[in-house]
N, C-alpha and C positions, 0 to 999 in steps of 0.2 A: 729438734722438732718436738713440740709439745702437743701437737694434734693427735687425737684419737682417730685412727684410720681403721675402719671396720670393713673387712672383705666378706661378701656374701657369695657362696658357691652353691649351685644346685637349682632346685625347682621351687616355684611358688613362694617366693620370698618378697615380692614387691609390696604386698600389704604390710609385712613386718617392717620394711624399710620406711614406709610412709608413717606408720604408727610411731616408730622410734623418732622420726624426724620431728613430729609434733611435740613429743615429750622433751627431747633435747632443746627444742626451740623455747619451750616454756621454762626450761631450766636456765635460760639466758645464754645458751650456746649458739654460736654461729655454725650453720650446717650446710654442707654441700653433698648432693647426691649425684652419682655418676652411673650410667647404665652401659655396660659393654657386653651384655648377654646376647645370645643368638635370638632369643624371643623378643627382645626389646620391650618386655612386659612393663617394666617401670617407666620407660619412655612414653608408652601409650597411656599411662595413668596421670601424667603431668600435662595440663593444658598448655599448649604452645601460645605464647603471646604474639599477636601479629607484628611482623617486622623484626622478629628475633630469629636467630639461627643457633640452635643448641650445639651444632657442630663447631661453630666458630666462636661462640661466646657462652657465658653462663646465663641461664634464665633465672630471674628472681621471681618467686611466687610465695606470697604469704609469709615473708620473712626468711625463707630458705632458698637455696640455690640448687640448680640442676644443670647437668651437662652430659653430652654423649661424646664430647671431644676429649683429647688427652689432657691429663693434669701435669703441668710442668713441675719439675722438682721444687722450684722456688715458691710455687703456689700452695704447697702443703701447709705452710705456716699461716696461711690466710684464714683458716677455719679452725674452730675448736673440734669439730667432728666432721669427718669425711666418710661417707658410706658408699662403697663401690659394689655394684651388682655385676659379678663376673659371669654368671650362668655357669657354663663349663669351660670358659675361655681362659687359658693360661696367658697372662699378660705381665709386663714388667712391673705394673703398679702393685702386684701382690707383695713385692719385697718391702713396700712401705707400710704394710698392714700391721697394726699393733694387736688387732683382734681378728679372728677368723670364725665365721659361722657357716657350717656345712649343713645343708638341708636335703633330705632324701625321702622318697616314698618307699624305700626299702627294696626296690628292684635291683638285682645284682649289677646289671650293666650301668645303672645310674650311680651306684656307690663306687664302682670302679672308675667312672669318669670323675667323681669327686677327687679321687686320689691324684689326679693329674694336675690339680691346682693346689699346691702346697704352700702355705704361708709359713715357711721355716723360720722367719724372723719374728713371728708373732709371739707375744707374751701369753696370750690366752686364746683358746679355741674351744668350740663346742660343736656337738653333733646333734641335729634335730631330726627326729623321725616324724614326718608329717603325713598323716593318712597312710601309715605303713601297714595297717592291718596285722595279720598274724606273722608276717615275715619278720617283724622286728624282734621276735622272741629268739630267733636263732642267729641273729646278726653276728654276735661275737664268736659263737661256736662254729659257725660256717666260714669264718674268716672273711666276712664281707667287708670289714673295715680295714682299709690298707694300713699297714704298720706305719706309725709315726704321723698319721694324718691328724689326729686329735691329741694335742699335747697334754691337756688336762682332762680328767674324767668328768666332763660336763655333758651329760646326755639328757635330752628332753623328748617327750612324746606329746605331740599336739595333733590329736585326731579331730578334725573339724566336723561340725555338724553340717547338714545340708544348707542351713542358713549362712554359715560362714563361707562355704564354698561358693555360693551364689554371690556373696559380697565380694569375694576375691575376683571372680570372673568379671564383675561389673566395676572393679576397683578404679575409681576416678577421684583425683584430689578435689577438683571443683571447689565449691564454696565451703562445704563442710565434709570433713572426713572423720567421723566420730567412731568410737569403739563399740557402738551399739550392735548387739547381735553376736559378739564373740564370747567364747566361753571363759569362765573364771580361770581355768587352767592356762589358757592362752594369755590372759591378762597377767597372770602370775609369771609366765615366761617372759613377757615384756619387762616386768619389774626386775626379774633376776638378771636380765641382759643389761639393763641400765646400770644395775648395781655392779656388774662385772666391768663396765666401762668407767664408771665414776663411783668407786666404792665408798668414798667419803661423803657423798651428796644425796643419799637415798633415804634419809631419815628426817623426821621433823615435819612441821607444818608447811614449811616452804616447799619441800618436795611433794608432799601430799597435794598441795594446791596446783603445782605444775602438772602432776599426773591427772588430776581432776579436770583441768582445763583441756588437756590433750584428749581425754576420753570424750569430752563434750564436743570435740571437733573445732575448738577455737583456734 
């Protein structure tokens, strides 16, 4: 299987998945997004096309695909990139993940829940502190990060502004989903994540143009 399967675990990642979907799309990748989270936050960001059933079929929108139904084993080869939003739900799909992204606000009970969804087969994993405040400083010392959860030491801090938080609360794909209003740090985080997934394709004018189009919401 040559697909890049990215598992997202935790809170407030639906906007990250949407941003990445546009970047990957403009890089010429075929993209499938799946939402298995308790909140169904990603599901509510994707407009449902009349006459389609996301449980029974893939929904195509602006060149990417979306589902809340199961992904059959033979379907993993149909896409270049599959992004799965687990929330805190441990599912069998995690065994197919090549990359794992864990996002937390730093609250101990949330971090402990992250540890229940382990992508043990993943080649790469990262831990993101989002709006963690002062809690993040003592994470390692306090033993908040479950042993073996993050294979590589890739930790990011993305503390959103009030503008970014409002954007995420109102997060809708709709006609335009641009990067306007997000911080330079968050944009850099998106760039680093794309580089982790496709390390050989994030340099040169072609990638710069892909990133620019995604930022504009194309």
